[in-house]
N, C-alpha and C positions, 0 to 999 in steps of 0.2 A: 624544564623546571628541575629535573633531577640533577642535571649538570650544574645548575646554579645553587640549589639548596644544599646538596651534600658538601661541596667545598666550603660554603659559608658555615655550615654546621661544624665541619672539621676545624676551621679556624677558631670558632668560638670555643669548641671543646679543648683545643690545644692551648688557647689562652687561659681558660679556666684551670686546666690541670697545671700549667706552668705557675700560675699564681698560687694555687693551693699547695703545690709541692714546695715552692719557695717559702711560703708562710710556715709550712711544717718544719722546713730546714731551719728557718730563722727561730722558731720556737725552741728547737733543740740547742741552738747557739745561745739563745737568751737564758736557758736553764744553766748552761755551762758558765755563762757570764755571771749569773747570780752566785754560783759556787765560788767563782774567782773573787767576786766582791766580798763574799763572806770571809775569805781568807786573807784579805789585804790588811796590813798593820803598819803603823808608823812608829819608829823608834825615836823618842824625843832626845835620847842621849846623843845618838849619832845623826839625828835628823835625816834618816833615810827611810825609804819605803821597803817593806818586806812582805813576802807572801808565806803564810804559815799553814796553808791548807794542802790537801792532797786530792788531786783530780781523778786519780785512778786510770789515767789514759797515758800509756807509755809513749805515744807519738808526740806528746808535748816535750819529751826529753830527747827525741831524735832530731838531729840538726836538719833543718829545711825539710821536715817531714810533711809540711802542709798544714800542721796543726800548731797554732800560735796564740799566746795571750800577751798582753802588755798593759802596764799601769804607768801613767805619766802624771806628774804634778806640774804646777804652774812655773816652778823654778827650773824645770828641765830635767829633774831627776826621773829616771825611768827604771822600772823593774820588768823583766820579760821572761818568758819561758826559755828553757835551754835550746829549744828547737829553732828559735829566731836568731840565735847566735849573735852576730854583730849587725844585723839588719834591724830596721825599725818600721813599724806600721804607721801610715799617715794618720794624723789626729784631726778630728773634726768635732768641735764642741756640740754636745747634744744633751739636754736635760733629761730626755727620756730615751729608753732603749730604741736604737734605730739600726736597721740592717741595710747594707749596701754592698756592691761588688767593687773590688779594688785589685790592682796588680801587686802581687807579692814577690818575694825573693825568687830569683832564677826564672822569671817570666811566668810564675804560677798565677792562676786566676783564683782569687780568694773571695769568700763571702764573709764579711765582717759584721759583728754585732757590737755596738759600743754605746756608752752613756757616761755622763758625768755624775760623780757621787761626792758627798761631803763626809769627811772623816775627821773626827775629833782627834787632836786639838787643832787641826788645820783649818784656816779660814778660807783658803782658796780650794776650789773643787779639784778632785782627781779625775782623770779620764781613764776609764777601763775599757779595754776592747779585747775581743776574742775573734780569731779568724780561722776558718777551715777551708781547705781546698774544695772547690765545688764540682769536682769531676763526677762524684757520685750523683749529685743533683742533676747535672747535665745528662749523665747516662740514663737516669730514670726518665727524665723528660723525653730524651731521644727515643728510648724504647717504647714509651707510651705513644709517641707520635707515629712511629713506624707501624705499630700494631693498629693504631686508630685509622691511619690512611689506608692500610691494607684492608681493614674491615669495611671502611666506607667504599673503597673501590669494589670490593666483592659485593657489598650491598647494592651499589649502583648498577653493576653488571646484572645482578639478579633481578632488580626492579625493571631494568630495560628489557631483559629477556621475557619477563612476565608480561610487561606491557606489549611487547611485540607479539607474544602468543595471544594476548587478549584482543589486540587489534586484528590479528589474522583470523581469530575465531569469530570476532564480531563482524568482519567484512566477508566472511565465507558465504553468507546468503547473497550478497551483492555479486560475488564472483560466480555463484551458481546462476544467478539471474542473467549475468552477462553471457555466460556460456549458452544458456537457454535462448537468449536473443540471437546469438550467432547461429544456433540451430534453426531457428525460425527464418533467419535471413537466408540461410543456405537452402531452405526448403525441407530440412530433415524433420522438422516438427511444425505443427500448425498453430499451437498455442504455447504460452508460457506456463511453466509449472507454478502452481499456487501453494506448494508445500514450503512456505516461507514464514518468517516472523510476521506478526499482524500488519505492521505498516507496509512491508514489501508485498505481502499477500494481497492487500487492497490495491496497491499499484499494479501488480501483475494482473489482477482480475480486470481492472479498468483497461489495461493495454489489450488484454484478450478480447474484451468487448469491442474495442476499436478495430482490432484485426478482423474479428468476425463480421463486423458491420461493413468494413471495406471489402471483404471477400464476397459478402452478399451483394453489395452494389456492383462489383465487377461481374459476378455471375449473372445478375439480373440484366446488366447492360449487354452482355454477350448473348444471352438468350433472347433479349429483345431484338438485337441486331439480326440474329438468325431467323427469328419469326418474321421480321420485316422483310428479310430477303425472300423467304418462301411466299410471303403475301404478295410481293411485287412481281415474282416470276410469272405467275399465271396471267395477270393483266397485260404484262409486256408481251407474252407469247400470243395472247388473243389479238393485241394490237398489231403485231407483226403479220398475223394471218389476214387481218382485215386490210392491211396496207397492200398485201399482194393482190387483193381483188380490185385495187384502184387502177385507173388507167396508167399506162407507162409514163406519161408526162408528169403526173403528180406523185408517182410512187417514189422516185429518187429522193426528193426533198424530205418526205415523211421517214424514209429509212435512215437518212442521215441524222435527223433529230432523235429518232428512237435509239439509234446507236449511241448518241451522246448521252441520252437519259440512262441507258443501260450501263454505260461506262461509269457515269457519275455515281449511280446507285452502287455498283460493284466496288468502286473506289472507297466511298464513305462507309459502306457496310464492312469492308475489310478493315478499315481503320478502327471502326467501333468495336469490332469483335476481337481485335488484337489485344493480347494481355499486357505485353511489355514488362519491363523491370524483372529481368530473368532471375535475379538473385532470390526471388521469393518462391521459386519452383524447385521441386526435388530433381536431382540430376537424372538425365535420360541418356541412353546410348544413341549417339547421333546416327550411326550406320543403320541400326535396327529401326529407328524412327523413320528414316527416309527410304527404307527399302521398298515399301509398297508404292510410294510416289515414283521412285526411280524405275521400278518395274513397269508401271503404266507409261511413263514417258519413253522408256526404251522401246515399247511396242509402237508408239507414235513415231519415234525416230526411224525405225525400220521401214514403216510404211512410206516415209519420205526419203528413204535411202540415205539416211544420215547416220554417221557413227557417233554414239554417245559413250564417252570414256568417263569413268568415275574413279577417283583415287582418294582413299582415306588413310592418312598417315597416323598410325597408332590406332587406339580405340578411344576416341574422345568422348567424354561424358560432359554434358553441358547443362547449365541451369537455364532452361528455356521451355516455354510452352510448346507442346507438340504441334498444335495447330499453327502457331506463329512460325516455327521453323519450316514446316511443310509449305506454308504460304510463301515464305520468303524464297526458298530454294525453287519451289514450283514456278513462281513468276520469273525468276532469273533464267531457268532452263527453258520455259515456254518462250520467252523473248529470244533466247539464243537459237532455239529451233526454228523460229519464224524467219530468221535472217541468215542462218548458216547455209553453206553450199553442200558440204559433205562431212563436217566434223564439229562436234561440241564436246567440251571438256569441263568436268566439275572436279575441283580439288579441295579437300578439307585438310587444313594444317593446324597444329597446336603450337602456338608461339607464346611461351610463358603462360600467362593465365588468359590468353586471348585466342579465340577461334577465328581463323582466317578462311573464308570461303572465296574461291576464285572460279568464275564461270567465264569461259572464252569460246569464241566461235570463229569460223573462217569466212564470215559474211563481209559485207561492204564496210562495216565498222564506222567509226567517227574520227574526225581529225582531232588533234590536241586542243585546238581552240573550241571545237564543239563539245568535247568532253568537259572542259573547264566551264563552259557556259551552261552545260546541262546540270551541274551541281553547284553553280554559283549562287550567291545570296540573292534572294528574291525571285529566282527562276523556278518554275513549277514544271516538273517533268510531264505531268498529265496534260499540259497545254500543247505538247508536241502533236503534230498531225500525223503521227505514225501509229501503227498498232502496238508499238512497244511502250508508248507513253504511260498507259495506265499501269502495266505491270511494274515498270521501274518506279513509278510514283508510290505504289504500295510498298515496294521494297525499301524505298527511302524512308517512308514513315515508320516501318518496323525497325529499321536500323536506328532511327532517332529514339524510338521508344526504349530500345535496349542500350542507349547511350553508346552506340558504336560509331564506326566511321565507314564511309563508302567513297570509293573513287573509281573513275572510268579512265581507261587508257587503251592504247593500241595493243592488240594481242600479238603474240609471236607468229601466229598463223595468219595474221592479216586482218582479222575482224576486230570485234569489240571485246575487251576484257573488263569484267566488273569484279572489283576486289572489295570485300567486306570484312571488317574486323569487329568482332563482338566480344566484350569482356564477360563471357559466361562460362569459362572453363572451370571445372572442378579439378581434374587432373588429366594428364595425357599419358597413356601407356604406349610408349613408342616401341614396344616389343614386337609388334606385328603391323602389317599394312594390309588394307583391304582395297580392292579395286575391281573394276569390271568394264566390259565393253559390250555395247549392243549394236 
């Protein structure tokens, strides 16, 4: 709007000033014209026109000075100022004083004021005109336009700067709200700041209510899953004891079914208790979080005479729930320890903003076709008839919850390698590496 309004205003002002300045110039010419008319006389003896007045302007006597007057009758008799010399001004009949622009001697641009008058004893009218070079008029108009456009440009720049400041100031609460939302998304804050203008404060309060309700639902679901797990453990343990008292012929079938029930309960409780969506959690140190789990598994590996190697490149900090990452890594290592002959390796790498976990063993492994079938569409890992099915199924569910990717392939040492990419990295400090061997 400023870009449209100011140029239009400038054009209107320039036109108005040009019109006003030209009218003022014409008024001065008309006053001079009236002085010339008052001094015009007709000599009946010689039947010639004569000028008997004094204009008081020496430029009328300087040849081609740009100041001229002329009196012409119908018979072609002409009286002119000395400045016009042998040149003549064009004549246009006009009963009233009228101003116009004409070309004068030597290419000069003149502003002429002219009219017809009746002078006794002549019957035909005389044409009187006065012309002045309009350089001064053009100079005044040009100077005004230059100052006007400079002023309008300055005003436009000032208005745009003020508008930019106003918009920036007006949108500052939205930028604060955006930054606050990013903090909540990263897990650095639990709620949005409500110290905002009234409209945004109401919105922030509503969003806080939604966040709090979702958090309560998540916590309640996880607590319910935990309580259910404890509630089912005792009946299952009692049933196992009772099964052992059955005759050998009936015991095997009951133990198979109880194992299936136990696996199904563990699987679905693990899925229910998983948090997922790691961006909502505060960053945690991966090595420190997994240290208790790795220490326990290291003791298990020693009892089975298996070497457990761990390697952490850098000091990765991840947006992930502590229980989820321990469940994921624990299931991967537990599966690897079940099938390994003498070596299991865990490696954690930071790749851009992705955490890559690689767990490999030197067990029998799986063929390429089996690996592709295991993670293919519609295939459920918990339907495998091996002890690794449940652990890998829980891992696959957790990877899906965190919008990650998992693939299975042949390990370099001959067994199975499980590679998982999780987009949960805050930053990777590659200044140091941590590793260990059990």
